[in-house]
C-alpha positions, 0 to 999 in steps of 0.5 A: 486520498490515493495509495499512491500519495506523492506529498506523503513518498516526496516528504521522504525521499531528498534526490530531487526527483519530479513528481510524474517520477515518484510512483517509478522511484519507489519502484526501482529504489524506494522498496529496497530502501525501506520507503513507504508509498503512502501513510496507510502502506508499510514497505517493510511491513508487508515484505515481510507480513505476507512473505514476497521477496523484494525484486527488482521486478515487482513492488510490493504495493502493485503485489497487494492490489494484485494479490494483496488486499483480496487474500485479507493481508496487512498493509500497516502495523494499524490496519487490520483487514479483517475487522475492517471487513468485517466492522465496516464492509457490507457481505455483497459488497462487490469483493475490493480490499479493504484497505481501497475501501478505507480510504475511497470509502471510509474514512469520510 
């Protein structure tokens, strides 16, 4: 499992984009089309909830990794970051975004 899931993303696009170019496609085009880089990150939901502006420079997923995860923004309507952190993450655990914790450790 990864935050940017190439197989998930490729199922949404029909532009003949090569696997290695998918993250760049998301940054250039996909974020404006409301495409989602994984089943765990809803672009439109995150942009609305975190009140960021879509621009040509920063992608919503990069914003989430840099700011949203540590400020406990929800990346998807069915993932409650505060609840997940309170329920599954130990108080002394390194500060990582709850979604990253779920993807790397918690889903098993």
